[in-house]
N, C-alpha and C positions, 0 to 999 in steps of 0.2 A: 071315804077311807083315810083321807090325809088328816082328818081331825082325831083319828084314833092313835097317831103316833107323833112324836116330835121330830122325826126324820122326814126329809122330803122324799116322797114315794113316786116311782115311776112304774107305768104300766108296761111290762116287758113280754114280748113274744118268744117262747121257747118251743119250737115245733116238737110234737110228740108223735109216737107211732101208736096205732096204725093210722091215725088221722093227723096229718101234718097242719091242719087248720085249727087244731086245738092247742092249748099251752099258753094262755095269757095269764101272767103272774103280777102280783104287786111287789116291787123290790125296792129297798131303800136305795137312793140315788148314789150313795157312797160305795155301793157294791156293784155298780154298773160300769162296763167298760164300753165307751162309745166306739163303734166300728166306722171306718171310712169306707162305706158302701151305701149305694141307693136301696131304697125299698124294693125296687124292681130286682136288684141283684140279690137281696136277701131272700125274696120269694123264689127266685129260681134256684138258689143254693138249697133251701128248704125242701121244695117240692122234688127236686132231682136227687135228694139224699146225699148232697155234697158232690155229685158227679160234675155239675156245672158249678164253678166258683168264679168270683170277680178276679179280674187281673190285678196282681199287686202294683201298687202305685209307689214309685220310687221315693224312699224316705218316709213313707206313711205306715208301713207294716213292718214290724220286727218279728222275724222268724225265730222262734226258740231253738237254741242249740241243743242237740242231743248229748246227754252226759257220756264221758268216755267210758268205753266198755271195760269191765272188770275181768281180770284173768280168772277163769274157773279152776277151782280146786277140787272138782268132782262133788260128790255127796257131802252134805253138811258134816264137817269134823273128820272126814275120810280123806287120807292123802292118797293120790294116785300112784299106782306102781310104775316103776321106770323099766 
């Protein structure tokens, strides 16, 4: 597979439903984010459908912030009555 592209390729596992043991893909290395978890932790998370997750390691995982909620004006283009 590597001979077919100029990019370094990695074999990545992305669990799919209904069979979480399928889902091996070839992905360019530049598009892969390496996670700080063991294979064992990853398998537990995939098989449990995310119910079992690894503990966050201080300074290793950044939790994305939710965007600020926008004020609702009702239906699009319709002003609320006072």
